[in-house]
C-alpha positions, 0 to 999 in steps of 0.5 A: 548379402551372400551367406553360407551355412556350415555344419561341422560334426565333431562326432563324425569319423570316430567309429571303431571301423575307422581304426580297425580298417586303417582308414583315415581318421579326422580328429577335431583338430584336423576338422578345425584346420579344414574349416580354417581353409574353407573360411579363408577361401570364402573370405577371399571370394568376398563372402560376407556372412557365415552362419554355423551350427554350434557344437560341443567342441567349438569347431568353427570358433576354433577355426576362426581363432587367429584369423583376420577375415572380412566376413562375419561369422555367427552361431545359430541360436538353437538347442544342442542335443549332441546327436543328429538332431543338431544337424537337422535343426541347423539345416532347417534354420539355414533353409528358412534363412535362405543361405546360398549353400551349406558346407558340411563336415561329416559322413553319410549320417551327417549328410542324411540328417542335413537332408532331412532338415533341408533338401533344397539348398546346394550342399558341399559335403566334405568327407570326415565320417566313417562311411562316406558314399555321398561326401567326397574327399575335398580339400578345404580350400577348394570347398571354400572356393566352391561355396564362395562361387555359389554364394556370390552367384558366380556359378549357375548351380542349375548347370553344375 
């Protein structure tokens, strides 16, 4: 079964530096819309299962609201601390469960926390953080298509 993990950080991109430098701001409403496009693209490519990190805002649940998808989406069963430990624990569980890849919404801090939990799974890092050296500005649909191609083994991740 093709499974994709999702880690969406509701606290990313809210640092004062974003405001004082006139940088783009990604509020949680926009993150849910990005996730909606990610989910629809994965569903279009036949991804069967999505597993996601729970969070205090319910980002993935909000993204799923109103969508009629073939894929099944389930929240991880884990304690929540509302800090970087959530991302690390979710990544660790994804690694144990052999997900095909992890879609991450966050900044460098979120991605660092994910790498601590699991560094052997391909990451699709969507930039929604304050400092973004590693994650890139990727449209949600493109990120979802990339995740779908990886999950369905339609692309060799060793060659990309």
